[in-house]
C-alpha atoms as an extended CHARMM CRD file, in Angstrom:
* protein
*
       299  EXT
         1         1  UNK       CA             -0.0440000000       -0.0340000000        0.0400000000  PROA      1               0.0000000000
         2         2  UNK       CA              2.9220000000        2.4130000000        0.8290000000  PROA      2               0.0000000000
         3         3  UNK       CA              4.4560000000        1.7830000000       -2.4360000000  PROA      3               0.0000000000
         4         4  UNK       CA              1.0870000000        2.3860000000       -4.3750000000  PROA      4               0.0000000000
         5         5  UNK       CA              0.7360000000        5.6200000000       -2.6340000000  PROA      5               0.0000000000
         6         6  UNK       CA              4.1330000000        6.5940000000       -3.4130000000  PROA      6               0.0000000000
         7         7  UNK       CA              3.7130000000        5.7930000000       -7.0970000000  PROA      7               0.0000000000
         8         8  UNK       CA              0.4820000000        7.7770000000       -7.1750000000  PROA      8               0.0000000000
         9         9  UNK       CA              2.1920000000       10.6230000000       -5.7050000000  PROA      9               0.0000000000
        10        10  UNK       CA              4.9910000000       10.5510000000       -8.1200000000  PROA      10              0.0000000000
        11        11  UNK       CA              2.4110000000       10.3150000000      -10.9690000000  PROA      11              0.0000000000
        12        12  UNK       CA              0.8130000000       13.4650000000       -9.7830000000  PROA      12              0.0000000000
        13        13  UNK       CA              3.8250000000       15.3340000000       -9.5730000000  PROA      13              0.0000000000
        14        14  UNK       CA              4.5120000000       14.3950000000      -13.3240000000  PROA      14              0.0000000000
        15        15  UNK       CA              1.0550000000       15.3070000000      -14.4570000000  PROA      15              0.0000000000
        16        16  UNK       CA              0.9620000000       18.1570000000      -16.9630000000  PROA      16              0.0000000000
        17        17  UNK       CA             -1.6480000000       20.1220000000      -14.8510000000  PROA      17              0.0000000000
        18        18  UNK       CA              0.3290000000       19.8710000000      -11.8810000000  PROA      18              0.0000000000
        19        19  UNK       CA              3.4380000000       21.1510000000      -13.6250000000  PROA      19              0.0000000000
        20        20  UNK       CA              1.6810000000       23.8280000000      -15.5970000000  PROA      20              0.0000000000
        21        21  UNK       CA             -0.6840000000       25.3660000000      -12.9410000000  PROA      21              0.0000000000
        22        22  UNK       CA             -0.1380000000       24.2410000000       -9.3980000000  PROA      22              0.0000000000
        23        23  UNK       CA              3.7470000000       24.1490000000       -9.0880000000  PROA      23              0.0000000000
        24        24  UNK       CA              4.5730000000       27.4510000000      -10.5870000000  PROA      24              0.0000000000
        25        25  UNK       CA              1.8470000000       29.1030000000       -8.6230000000  PROA      25              0.0000000000
        26        26  UNK       CA              2.9330000000       27.5380000000       -5.3900000000  PROA      26              0.0000000000
        27        27  UNK       CA              6.7250000000       28.3670000000       -5.8860000000  PROA      27              0.0000000000
        28        28  UNK       CA              6.0550000000       31.9400000000       -7.0450000000  PROA      28              0.0000000000
        29        29  UNK       CA              4.0360000000       32.5840000000       -3.8270000000  PROA      29              0.0000000000
        30        30  UNK       CA              6.6240000000       31.0120000000       -1.7090000000  PROA      30              0.0000000000
        31        31  UNK       CA              9.3270000000       33.0600000000       -3.4680000000  PROA      31              0.0000000000
        32        32  UNK       CA              7.5270000000       36.2530000000       -2.9480000000  PROA      32              0.0000000000
        33        33  UNK       CA              6.9440000000       35.5010000000        0.7820000000  PROA      33              0.0000000000
        34        34  UNK       CA             10.5550000000       34.6840000000        1.1640000000  PROA      34              0.0000000000
        35        35  UNK       CA             11.7120000000       38.1120000000       -0.4370000000  PROA      35              0.0000000000
        36        36  UNK       CA              9.2320000000       39.9460000000        1.9560000000  PROA      36              0.0000000000
        37        37  UNK       CA             11.0150000000       38.2590000000        4.9920000000  PROA      37              0.0000000000
        38        38  UNK       CA             14.3400000000       38.8240000000        3.5060000000  PROA      38              0.0000000000
        39        39  UNK       CA             15.4800000000       41.6560000000        1.2940000000  PROA      39              0.0000000000
        40        40  UNK       CA             12.1680000000       43.4340000000        1.2900000000  PROA      40              0.0000000000
        41        41  UNK       CA              8.7440000000       43.5450000000       -0.5410000000  PROA      41              0.0000000000
        42        42  UNK       CA             10.0300000000       45.4420000000       -3.5060000000  PROA      42              0.0000000000
        43        43  UNK       CA             11.8350000000       42.3420000000       -4.5370000000  PROA      43              0.0000000000
        44        44  UNK       CA              8.7130000000       40.4080000000       -4.8060000000  PROA      44              0.0000000000
        45        45  UNK       CA              9.2090000000       40.1250000000       -8.6070000000  PROA      45              0.0000000000
        46        46  UNK       CA             12.5360000000       38.4570000000       -8.0940000000  PROA      46              0.0000000000
        47        47  UNK       CA             10.7870000000       35.8080000000       -5.7330000000  PROA      47              0.0000000000
        48        48  UNK       CA              8.1920000000       35.0910000000       -8.3910000000  PROA      48              0.0000000000
        49        49  UNK       CA             10.9040000000       34.6270000000      -11.0810000000  PROA      49              0.0000000000
        50        50  UNK       CA             12.7460000000       32.3060000000       -8.8390000000  PROA      50              0.0000000000
        51        51  UNK       CA              9.5160000000       30.3560000000       -8.4650000000  PROA      51              0.0000000000
        52        52  UNK       CA              9.4110000000       30.1260000000      -12.0900000000  PROA      52              0.0000000000
        53        53  UNK       CA             12.8820000000       28.8420000000      -12.2880000000  PROA      53              0.0000000000
        54        54  UNK       CA             12.0500000000       26.2460000000       -9.6960000000  PROA      54              0.0000000000
        55        55  UNK       CA              9.2130000000       25.1100000000      -11.8410000000  PROA      55              0.0000000000
        56        56  UNK       CA             11.4030000000       24.9730000000      -14.9610000000  PROA      56              0.0000000000
        57        57  UNK       CA             13.8640000000       22.9830000000      -13.1970000000  PROA      57              0.0000000000
        58        58  UNK       CA             11.1940000000       20.4140000000      -12.4490000000  PROA      58              0.0000000000
        59        59  UNK       CA              9.8880000000       20.5380000000      -15.9390000000  PROA      59              0.0000000000
        60        60  UNK       CA             11.4310000000       20.5060000000      -18.5090000000  PROA      60              0.0000000000
        61        61  UNK       CA             14.7570000000       20.7480000000      -16.5400000000  PROA      61              0.0000000000
        62        62  UNK       CA             18.0400000000       22.5290000000      -17.1460000000  PROA      62              0.0000000000
        63        63  UNK       CA             19.8240000000       20.1670000000      -19.6620000000  PROA      63              0.0000000000
        64        64  UNK       CA             23.2250000000       20.9060000000      -20.9610000000  PROA      64              0.0000000000
        65        65  UNK       CA             24.2880000000       21.0180000000      -23.5950000000  PROA      65              0.0000000000
        66        66  UNK       CA             20.9930000000       22.4480000000      -24.8390000000  PROA      66              0.0000000000
        67        67  UNK       CA             20.3600000000       21.5190000000      -28.4810000000  PROA      67              0.0000000000
        68        68  UNK       CA             16.5270000000       21.8870000000      -28.8130000000  PROA      68              0.0000000000
        69        69  UNK       CA             14.6730000000       25.0520000000      -28.4380000000  PROA      69              0.0000000000
        70        70  UNK       CA             12.7440000000       23.5580000000      -25.3430000000  PROA      70              0.0000000000
        71        71  UNK       CA             16.1760000000       22.9330000000      -23.6760000000  PROA      71              0.0000000000
        72        72  UNK       CA             17.3570000000       26.4170000000      -24.3430000000  PROA      72              0.0000000000
        73        73  UNK       CA             14.2340000000       28.1410000000      -23.0320000000  PROA      73              0.0000000000
        74        74  UNK       CA             14.8910000000       27.6090000000      -19.3690000000  PROA      74              0.0000000000
        75        75  UNK       CA             18.4410000000       28.8930000000      -19.8590000000  PROA      75              0.0000000000
        76        76  UNK       CA             17.0900000000       31.9840000000      -21.5410000000  PROA      76              0.0000000000
        77        77  UNK       CA             14.8120000000       32.6550000000      -18.4900000000  PROA      77              0.0000000000
        78        78  UNK       CA             17.8420000000       32.0280000000      -16.2510000000  PROA      78              0.0000000000
        79        79  UNK       CA             20.0160000000       34.4890000000      -18.1380000000  PROA      79              0.0000000000
        80        80  UNK       CA             17.3340000000       37.3470000000      -17.9670000000  PROA      80              0.0000000000
        81        81  UNK       CA             17.0100000000       36.9320000000      -14.3400000000  PROA      81              0.0000000000
        82        82  UNK       CA             20.7130000000       36.8500000000      -13.7440000000  PROA      82              0.0000000000
        83        83  UNK       CA             21.2010000000       40.0750000000      -15.8580000000  PROA      83              0.0000000000
        84        84  UNK       CA             18.1820000000       41.6870000000      -14.3410000000  PROA      84              0.0000000000
        85        85  UNK       CA             19.5430000000       41.0490000000      -10.7090000000  PROA      85              0.0000000000
        86        86  UNK       CA             22.9140000000       42.4330000000      -11.6660000000  PROA      86              0.0000000000
        87        87  UNK       CA             21.4830000000       45.5250000000      -13.0440000000  PROA      87              0.0000000000
        88        88  UNK       CA             19.1200000000       46.0710000000      -10.1710000000  PROA      88              0.0000000000
        89        89  UNK       CA             21.9490000000       45.5920000000       -7.7350000000  PROA      89              0.0000000000
        90        90  UNK       CA             24.1590000000       47.9980000000       -9.4380000000  PROA      90              0.0000000000
        91        91  UNK       CA             21.3430000000       50.5610000000       -9.7190000000  PROA      91              0.0000000000
        92        92  UNK       CA             20.5210000000       50.2170000000       -6.1150000000  PROA      92              0.0000000000
        93        93  UNK       CA             24.1520000000       50.8510000000       -5.0820000000  PROA      93              0.0000000000
        94        94  UNK       CA             24.3730000000       53.9330000000       -7.2060000000  PROA      94              0.0000000000
        95        95  UNK       CA             20.7530000000       55.3830000000       -6.4550000000  PROA      95              0.0000000000
        96        96  UNK       CA             18.5370000000       53.5330000000       -3.9820000000  PROA      96              0.0000000000
        97        97  UNK       CA             15.5400000000       55.5290000000       -5.2380000000  PROA      97              0.0000000000
        98        98  UNK       CA             16.3000000000       55.4750000000       -8.9880000000  PROA      98              0.0000000000
        99        99  UNK       CA             15.0170000000       52.7620000000      -11.4040000000  PROA      99              0.0000000000
       100       100  UNK       CA             17.7590000000       53.4500000000      -14.0180000000  PROA      100             0.0000000000
       101       101  UNK       CA             15.4270000000       52.7070000000      -16.9470000000  PROA      101             0.0000000000
       102       102  UNK       CA             18.1270000000       53.4080000000      -19.5170000000  PROA      102             0.0000000000
       103       103  UNK       CA             20.4890000000       50.6720000000      -18.1490000000  PROA      103             0.0000000000
       104       104  UNK       CA             17.5610000000       48.2290000000      -17.5180000000  PROA      104             0.0000000000
       105       105  UNK       CA             16.4280000000       48.7260000000      -21.2500000000  PROA      105             0.0000000000
       106       106  UNK       CA             19.9090000000       48.2330000000      -22.5680000000  PROA      106             0.0000000000
       107       107  UNK       CA             20.3770000000       45.0930000000      -20.4730000000  PROA      107             0.0000000000
       108       108  UNK       CA             17.1350000000       43.7520000000      -21.4980000000  PROA      108             0.0000000000
       109       109  UNK       CA             17.5560000000       44.5420000000      -25.3230000000  PROA      109             0.0000000000
       110       110  UNK       CA             21.0020000000       42.9260000000      -25.2200000000  PROA      110             0.0000000000
       111       111  UNK       CA             19.6530000000       39.7630000000      -23.4520000000  PROA      111             0.0000000000
       112       112  UNK       CA             16.8110000000       39.4840000000      -26.0680000000  PROA      112             0.0000000000
       113       113  UNK       CA             19.2580000000       39.8590000000      -28.9040000000  PROA      113             0.0000000000
       114       114  UNK       CA             21.1320000000       36.9750000000      -27.7810000000  PROA      114             0.0000000000
       115       115  UNK       CA             18.1500000000       34.9290000000      -27.2900000000  PROA      115             0.0000000000
       116       116  UNK       CA             16.7270000000       35.4760000000      -30.6010000000  PROA      116             0.0000000000
       117       117  UNK       CA             19.8720000000       34.3160000000      -32.3120000000  PROA      117             0.0000000000
       118       118  UNK       CA             20.3670000000       31.2940000000      -30.0880000000  PROA      118             0.0000000000
       119       119  UNK       CA             16.7570000000       30.0090000000      -30.3030000000  PROA      119             0.0000000000
       120       120  UNK       CA             16.9310000000       30.4320000000      -34.1010000000  PROA      120             0.0000000000
       121       121  UNK       CA             20.2880000000       28.5000000000      -34.4970000000  PROA      121             0.0000000000
       122       122  UNK       CA             20.5720000000       29.5410000000      -38.0500000000  PROA      122             0.0000000000
       123       123  UNK       CA             17.0700000000       28.2770000000      -38.9320000000  PROA      123             0.0000000000
       124       124  UNK       CA             15.6360000000       31.7450000000      -39.7920000000  PROA      124             0.0000000000
       125       125  UNK       CA             16.8510000000       34.0600000000      -42.2590000000  PROA      125             0.0000000000
       126       126  UNK       CA             17.7340000000       37.8280000000      -41.9260000000  PROA      126             0.0000000000
       127       127  UNK       CA             14.1520000000       39.1150000000      -42.2030000000  PROA      127             0.0000000000
       128       128  UNK       CA             12.8210000000       36.7420000000      -39.6470000000  PROA      128             0.0000000000
       129       129  UNK       CA             15.6170000000       37.7280000000      -37.1420000000  PROA      129             0.0000000000
       130       130  UNK       CA             15.3420000000       41.2970000000      -37.7180000000  PROA      130             0.0000000000
       131       131  UNK       CA             11.5030000000       41.4550000000      -37.6510000000  PROA      131             0.0000000000
       132       132  UNK       CA             11.0660000000       39.5340000000      -34.5120000000  PROA      132             0.0000000000
       133       133  UNK       CA             14.0480000000       41.1810000000      -32.7640000000  PROA      133             0.0000000000
       134       134  UNK       CA             12.3080000000       44.5740000000      -33.4240000000  PROA      134             0.0000000000
       135       135  UNK       CA              8.9930000000       43.2120000000      -32.1350000000  PROA      135             0.0000000000
       136       136  UNK       CA             10.6390000000       41.9470000000      -28.9400000000  PROA      136             0.0000000000
       137       137  UNK       CA             12.5670000000       45.1420000000      -28.3530000000  PROA      137             0.0000000000
       138       138  UNK       CA              9.3800000000       47.2080000000      -28.7420000000  PROA      138             0.0000000000
       139       139  UNK       CA              7.7180000000       44.8830000000      -26.1140000000  PROA      139             0.0000000000
       140       140  UNK       CA             10.5580000000       45.2400000000      -23.6970000000  PROA      140             0.0000000000
       141       141  UNK       CA             10.8010000000       48.9690000000      -24.0820000000  PROA      141             0.0000000000
       142       142  UNK       CA              6.9610000000       49.1100000000      -23.3870000000  PROA      142             0.0000000000
       143       143  UNK       CA              7.3010000000       47.0650000000      -20.2750000000  PROA      143             0.0000000000
       144       144  UNK       CA             10.5040000000       48.7040000000      -18.9630000000  PROA      144             0.0000000000
       145       145  UNK       CA              9.4060000000       52.3710000000      -19.6720000000  PROA      145             0.0000000000
       146       146  UNK       CA              5.8440000000       51.8090000000      -18.4440000000  PROA      146             0.0000000000
       147       147  UNK       CA              7.1950000000       50.2580000000      -15.1340000000  PROA      147             0.0000000000
       148       148  UNK       CA              9.5890000000       53.2250000000      -14.6020000000  PROA      148             0.0000000000
       149       149  UNK       CA              7.0820000000       55.9940000000      -15.2080000000  PROA      149             0.0000000000
       150       150  UNK       CA              3.7830000000       54.7380000000      -14.4680000000  PROA      150             0.0000000000
       151       151  UNK       CA              1.9140000000       54.9650000000      -11.1890000000  PROA      151             0.0000000000
       152       152  UNK       CA              1.3980000000       51.7970000000       -9.1060000000  PROA      152             0.0000000000
       153       153  UNK       CA             -1.9620000000       51.1370000000      -10.4400000000  PROA      153             0.0000000000
       154       154  UNK       CA             -0.5730000000       51.0430000000      -13.9250000000  PROA      154             0.0000000000
       155       155  UNK       CA              2.0780000000       48.7040000000      -13.0000000000  PROA      155             0.0000000000
       156       156  UNK       CA             -0.3320000000       46.3500000000      -11.2080000000  PROA      156             0.0000000000
       157       157  UNK       CA             -2.5160000000       46.4840000000      -14.3930000000  PROA      157             0.0000000000
       158       158  UNK       CA              0.5870000000       45.7970000000      -16.4070000000  PROA      158             0.0000000000
       159       159  UNK       CA              1.3190000000       42.5950000000      -14.6610000000  PROA      159             0.0000000000
       160       160  UNK       CA             -2.2630000000       41.6410000000      -15.0530000000  PROA      160             0.0000000000
       161       161  UNK       CA             -2.2500000000       41.9780000000      -18.7730000000  PROA      161             0.0000000000
       162       162  UNK       CA              0.9630000000       40.1270000000      -18.9500000000  PROA      162             0.0000000000
       163       163  UNK       CA             -0.6310000000       37.1820000000      -17.3500000000  PROA      163             0.0000000000
       164       164  UNK       CA             -3.4080000000       37.5510000000      -19.8480000000  PROA      164             0.0000000000
       165       165  UNK       CA             -0.8430000000       37.6820000000      -22.8070000000  PROA      165             0.0000000000
       166       166  UNK       CA              0.9600000000       34.5640000000      -21.4440000000  PROA      166             0.0000000000
       167       167  UNK       CA             -2.3230000000       32.7060000000      -21.3310000000  PROA      167             0.0000000000
       168       168  UNK       CA             -3.1420000000       33.7440000000      -24.7880000000  PROA      168             0.0000000000
       169       169  UNK       CA              0.1160000000       32.4850000000      -25.9220000000  PROA      169             0.0000000000
       170       170  UNK       CA             -0.6170000000       29.1750000000      -24.3840000000  PROA      170             0.0000000000
       171       171  UNK       CA             -3.9680000000       29.0900000000      -26.2580000000  PROA      171             0.0000000000
       172       172  UNK       CA             -2.2150000000       29.8900000000      -29.6400000000  PROA      172             0.0000000000
       173       173  UNK       CA              0.4870000000       27.1950000000      -29.0160000000  PROA      173             0.0000000000
       174       174  UNK       CA             -2.0860000000       24.5750000000      -27.8850000000  PROA      174             0.0000000000
       175       175  UNK       CA             -4.2910000000       25.2240000000      -30.8820000000  PROA      175             0.0000000000
       176       176  UNK       CA             -1.1920000000       25.5500000000      -33.1490000000  PROA      176             0.0000000000
       177       177  UNK       CA              0.1790000000       22.1610000000      -32.4420000000  PROA      177             0.0000000000
       178       178  UNK       CA              2.7070000000       22.5780000000      -29.7060000000  PROA      178             0.0000000000
       179       179  UNK       CA              1.3420000000       21.3580000000      -26.4920000000  PROA      179             0.0000000000
       180       180  UNK       CA              4.8610000000       21.4800000000      -24.9320000000  PROA      180             0.0000000000
       181       181  UNK       CA              5.2470000000       25.2890000000      -25.6520000000  PROA      181             0.0000000000
       182       182  UNK       CA              1.6800000000       25.6910000000      -24.4050000000  PROA      182             0.0000000000
       183       183  UNK       CA              2.6160000000       23.9940000000      -21.1940000000  PROA      183             0.0000000000
       184       184  UNK       CA              5.6020000000       26.4760000000      -20.7940000000  PROA      184             0.0000000000
       185       185  UNK       CA              3.3970000000       29.5320000000      -21.5180000000  PROA      185             0.0000000000
       186       186  UNK       CA              0.8540000000       28.3510000000      -18.9920000000  PROA      186             0.0000000000
       187       187  UNK       CA              3.6920000000       28.0280000000      -16.4520000000  PROA      187             0.0000000000
       188       188  UNK       CA              4.7160000000       31.7490000000      -17.0740000000  PROA      188             0.0000000000
       189       189  UNK       CA              0.8810000000       32.7320000000      -17.0930000000  PROA      189             0.0000000000
       190       190  UNK       CA              0.6200000000       31.2290000000      -13.5620000000  PROA      190             0.0000000000
       191       191  UNK       CA              3.8740000000       32.9710000000      -12.3850000000  PROA      191             0.0000000000
       192       192  UNK       CA              2.6880000000       36.4320000000      -13.6750000000  PROA      192             0.0000000000
       193       193  UNK       CA             -0.7560000000       36.0560000000      -12.2280000000  PROA      193             0.0000000000
       194       194  UNK       CA              0.7200000000       35.0840000000       -8.7920000000  PROA      194             0.0000000000
       195       195  UNK       CA              2.8590000000       38.2710000000       -8.9050000000  PROA      195             0.0000000000
       196       196  UNK       CA             -0.2020000000       40.3580000000      -10.1400000000  PROA      196             0.0000000000
       197       197  UNK       CA             -2.3120000000       39.1180000000       -7.3120000000  PROA      197             0.0000000000
       198       198  UNK       CA              0.4200000000       39.7260000000       -4.7670000000  PROA      198             0.0000000000
       199       199  UNK       CA              0.9750000000       43.2550000000       -6.0360000000  PROA      199             0.0000000000
       200       200  UNK       CA             -2.8600000000       43.9950000000       -6.1330000000  PROA      200             0.0000000000
       201       201  UNK       CA             -2.9750000000       42.9050000000       -2.4040000000  PROA      201             0.0000000000
       202       202  UNK       CA              0.2670000000       44.4160000000       -1.3980000000  PROA      202             0.0000000000
       203       203  UNK       CA              0.9150000000       47.6570000000       -3.4840000000  PROA      203             0.0000000000
       204       204  UNK       CA              4.1940000000       48.1010000000       -1.5950000000  PROA      204             0.0000000000
       205       205  UNK       CA              5.8430000000       45.3330000000       -3.5960000000  PROA      205             0.0000000000
       206       206  UNK       CA              5.9670000000       47.7870000000       -6.6750000000  PROA      206             0.0000000000
       207       207  UNK       CA              6.9370000000       50.9960000000       -4.7020000000  PROA      207             0.0000000000
       208       208  UNK       CA              9.1670000000       53.2120000000       -6.6450000000  PROA      208             0.0000000000
       209       209  UNK       CA             12.9030000000       52.2290000000       -6.6250000000  PROA      209             0.0000000000
       210       210  UNK       CA             15.5400000000       50.4950000000       -8.6140000000  PROA      210             0.0000000000
       211       211  UNK       CA             14.4300000000       47.0080000000       -7.6940000000  PROA      211             0.0000000000
       212       212  UNK       CA             10.6380000000       47.6390000000       -8.3060000000  PROA      212             0.0000000000
       213       213  UNK       CA             10.7050000000       46.7670000000      -12.0780000000  PROA      213             0.0000000000
       214       214  UNK       CA             13.8430000000       44.8930000000      -12.5090000000  PROA      214             0.0000000000
       215       215  UNK       CA             11.9040000000       41.4580000000      -12.4310000000  PROA      215             0.0000000000
       216       216  UNK       CA              9.1420000000       42.4750000000      -14.5810000000  PROA      216             0.0000000000
       217       217  UNK       CA             11.0860000000       42.5870000000      -17.9310000000  PROA      217             0.0000000000
       218       218  UNK       CA             12.3980000000       38.9020000000      -17.5140000000  PROA      218             0.0000000000
       219       219  UNK       CA              8.7620000000       37.8230000000      -17.8390000000  PROA      219             0.0000000000
       220       220  UNK       CA              8.3810000000       39.6490000000      -21.0210000000  PROA      220             0.0000000000
       221       221  UNK       CA             11.6510000000       38.0960000000      -22.1860000000  PROA      221             0.0000000000
       222       222  UNK       CA             10.3660000000       34.5960000000      -21.3980000000  PROA      222             0.0000000000
       223       223  UNK       CA              7.2050000000       35.4080000000      -23.0610000000  PROA      223             0.0000000000
       224       224  UNK       CA              8.9280000000       36.4350000000      -26.2090000000  PROA      224             0.0000000000
       225       225  UNK       CA             11.2650000000       33.5150000000      -26.2150000000  PROA      225             0.0000000000
       226       226  UNK       CA              8.4130000000       30.9620000000      -25.9570000000  PROA      226             0.0000000000
       227       227  UNK       CA              6.5430000000       32.9450000000      -28.8130000000  PROA      227             0.0000000000
       228       228  UNK       CA              9.7350000000       32.9390000000      -31.0530000000  PROA      228             0.0000000000
       229       229  UNK       CA             10.1260000000       29.1950000000      -30.4390000000  PROA      229             0.0000000000
       230       230  UNK       CA              6.4990000000       28.5110000000      -31.5040000000  PROA      230             0.0000000000
       231       231  UNK       CA              7.1230000000       30.5660000000      -34.7390000000  PROA      231             0.0000000000
       232       232  UNK       CA             10.1610000000       28.7730000000      -35.5050000000  PROA      232             0.0000000000
       233       233  UNK       CA              8.5260000000       25.2450000000      -34.8250000000  PROA      233             0.0000000000
       234       234  UNK       CA              6.6630000000       25.2990000000      -38.1140000000  PROA      234             0.0000000000
       235       235  UNK       CA              8.5660000000       27.1260000000      -40.9630000000  PROA      235             0.0000000000
       236       236  UNK       CA              5.6940000000       26.8030000000      -43.3290000000  PROA      236             0.0000000000
       237       237  UNK       CA              3.1760000000       28.5980000000      -40.9350000000  PROA      237             0.0000000000
       238       238  UNK       CA              5.8590000000       30.9650000000      -39.7170000000  PROA      238             0.0000000000
       239       239  UNK       CA              4.5150000000       34.2130000000      -41.2450000000  PROA      239             0.0000000000
       240       240  UNK       CA              0.9600000000       33.5710000000      -39.9580000000  PROA      240             0.0000000000
       241       241  UNK       CA              2.2830000000       32.6430000000      -36.4730000000  PROA      241             0.0000000000
       242       242  UNK       CA              4.3720000000       35.7810000000      -36.3900000000  PROA      242             0.0000000000
       243       243  UNK       CA              1.2240000000       37.8600000000      -37.3690000000  PROA      243             0.0000000000
       244       244  UNK       CA             -0.6540000000       36.4050000000      -34.3630000000  PROA      244             0.0000000000
       245       245  UNK       CA              2.3460000000       36.9000000000      -32.0650000000  PROA      245             0.0000000000
       246       246  UNK       CA              2.3130000000       40.5690000000      -33.2610000000  PROA      246             0.0000000000
       247       247  UNK       CA             -1.3550000000       41.1010000000      -32.4960000000  PROA      247             0.0000000000
       248       248  UNK       CA             -1.0310000000       39.2350000000      -29.0970000000  PROA      248             0.0000000000
       249       249  UNK       CA              1.8020000000       41.6770000000      -28.3640000000  PROA      249             0.0000000000
       250       250  UNK       CA             -0.5650000000       44.4580000000      -28.3550000000  PROA      250             0.0000000000
       251       251  UNK       CA             -1.7700000000       43.2230000000      -25.1300000000  PROA      251             0.0000000000
       252       252  UNK       CA              1.3220000000       44.8150000000      -23.5160000000  PROA      252             0.0000000000
       253       253  UNK       CA              0.2820000000       48.2670000000      -24.8330000000  PROA      253             0.0000000000
       254       254  UNK       CA             -3.2040000000       48.1450000000      -23.0590000000  PROA      254             0.0000000000
       255       255  UNK       CA             -2.1050000000       49.7270000000      -19.7820000000  PROA      255             0.0000000000
       256       256  UNK       CA             -0.8560000000       52.6710000000      -21.6180000000  PROA      256             0.0000000000
       257       257  UNK       CA             -4.2140000000       53.2290000000      -23.2760000000  PROA      257             0.0000000000
       258       258  UNK       CA             -6.6600000000       52.4190000000      -20.5360000000  PROA      258             0.0000000000
       259       259  UNK       CA             -6.3150000000       52.8710000000      -16.7820000000  PROA      259             0.0000000000
       260       260  UNK       CA             -9.7530000000       51.4250000000      -15.6490000000  PROA      260             0.0000000000
       261       261  UNK       CA             -9.3160000000       47.7800000000      -14.6450000000  PROA      261             0.0000000000
       262       262  UNK       CA            -12.5070000000       46.3260000000      -16.3800000000  PROA      262             0.0000000000
       263       263  UNK       CA            -11.9900000000       48.1790000000      -19.6790000000  PROA      263             0.0000000000
       264       264  UNK       CA             -8.3130000000       47.2770000000      -19.8730000000  PROA      264             0.0000000000
       265       265  UNK       CA             -8.9200000000       43.5810000000      -19.0460000000  PROA      265             0.0000000000
       266       266  UNK       CA            -11.8080000000       43.5030000000      -21.6860000000  PROA      266             0.0000000000
       267       267  UNK       CA             -9.4680000000       45.0190000000      -24.3980000000  PROA      267             0.0000000000
       268       268  UNK       CA             -6.6840000000       42.5560000000      -23.3590000000  PROA      268             0.0000000000
       269       269  UNK       CA             -8.9440000000       39.6180000000      -23.7410000000  PROA      269             0.0000000000
       270       270  UNK       CA            -10.2550000000       40.9460000000      -27.0850000000  PROA      270             0.0000000000
       271       271  UNK       CA             -6.7000000000       41.1550000000      -28.3290000000  PROA      271             0.0000000000
       272       272  UNK       CA             -6.0860000000       37.3880000000      -27.4260000000  PROA      272             0.0000000000
       273       273  UNK       CA             -9.2900000000       36.4990000000      -29.2820000000  PROA      273             0.0000000000
       274       274  UNK       CA             -8.3180000000       38.4980000000      -32.2270000000  PROA      274             0.0000000000
       275       275  UNK       CA             -4.8590000000       36.8610000000      -32.3200000000  PROA      275             0.0000000000
       276       276  UNK       CA             -6.4650000000       33.3730000000      -32.1590000000  PROA      276             0.0000000000
       277       277  UNK       CA             -9.2390000000       34.1190000000      -34.7620000000  PROA      277             0.0000000000
       278       278  UNK       CA             -6.7390000000       35.2760000000      -37.2020000000  PROA      278             0.0000000000
       279       279  UNK       CA             -5.0680000000       31.8370000000      -37.1310000000  PROA      279             0.0000000000
       280       280  UNK       CA             -8.1810000000       29.8510000000      -37.3480000000  PROA      280             0.0000000000
       281       281  UNK       CA             -9.5360000000       32.0120000000      -40.0810000000  PROA      281             0.0000000000
       282       282  UNK       CA             -6.4240000000       31.9430000000      -42.3070000000  PROA      282             0.0000000000
       283       283  UNK       CA             -5.4150000000       28.2910000000      -41.8280000000  PROA      283             0.0000000000
       284       284  UNK       CA             -7.1570000000       26.3320000000      -44.5660000000  PROA      284             0.0000000000
       285       285  UNK       CA             -9.2680000000       23.2220000000      -43.5120000000  PROA      285             0.0000000000
       286       286  UNK       CA             -8.5810000000       20.0370000000      -45.2360000000  PROA      286             0.0000000000
       287       287  UNK       CA            -10.9890000000       19.1990000000      -48.0940000000  PROA      287             0.0000000000
       288       288  UNK       CA            -10.5100000000       15.3980000000      -47.8980000000  PROA      288             0.0000000000
       289       289  UNK       CA            -11.6310000000       13.0390000000      -45.1740000000  PROA      289             0.0000000000
       290       290  UNK       CA             -9.0330000000       11.4360000000      -42.9650000000  PROA      290             0.0000000000
       291       291  UNK       CA             -7.3580000000        8.4180000000      -44.5350000000  PROA      291             0.0000000000
       292       292  UNK       CA             -9.2210000000        5.1960000000      -43.2270000000  PROA      292             0.0000000000
       293       293  UNK       CA             -5.8530000000        3.3270000000      -43.6540000000  PROA      293             0.0000000000
       294       294  UNK       CA             -4.1340000000        5.4810000000      -41.1790000000  PROA      294             0.0000000000
       295       295  UNK       CA             -2.8100000000        3.2000000000      -38.4170000000  PROA      295             0.0000000000
       296       296  UNK       CA             -3.4310000000        5.7420000000      -35.7650000000  PROA      296             0.0000000000
       297       297  UNK       CA             -7.2170000000        5.8250000000      -36.8180000000  PROA      297             0.0000000000
       298       298  UNK       CA             -7.6140000000        2.0160000000      -37.0870000000  PROA      298             0.0000000000
       299       299  UNK       CA             -5.6730000000        0.8440000000      -34.1710000000  PROA      299             0.0000000000
């Protein structure tokens, strides 16, 4: 009986629903609570991202050397967090009350440029690299500048729409044939939702200061990296997928347009629906019935 319960517990820990939703949410909350007891509440973003790293260590894991894009994604997230922590510490030492948005933006752009090239691994040509790099640069600029200049309410709204954007990316990946990337996007959505909920309940977690927004842009970096991996996964559908991601990226602009929570959330959800609808409307449906001799259908 003991062995049976142990096997059941192990099976539960390996279940996609546990890995995607429960584990990152739990680890993010524990990480934020640890930051509150340790260096301070304004480092709550770091606690949430450390929780995401813990979830990624559980699945898919930090494998090295990393050959596939799925193996590379956890390392990209780790690199983004490491760079963000370094910039935050240096900014805090120089000016405890300054956010240093210029240095933060430069660090974010440099990390994103490296992630684009590494994930592509020579698969995409110049236009693909340049176009998606520009899209990611615009998203990171919006996230960094918005967090540096906006009031706390807009920062909290920004985190909320980031969670919606990650959930929308999970929907696109799942309906676009990549359940693995959908699972990773779902893990990111749970982490962003945990941080958003924490900040709504405890506004001091985003008080003005160098550390306040340093852990926000690594979430956007993770979102862009998963989206880029999804675009590269199917070269034939690459242009359509890139269009869907570009439409979904408009979600990050919502906090700058609307400051009311209900209206902003509605617009963010409509953006997700639009991105999903474009894919379903432009992908042609097969004209022929499935092959009855297909062993998958007959077995």
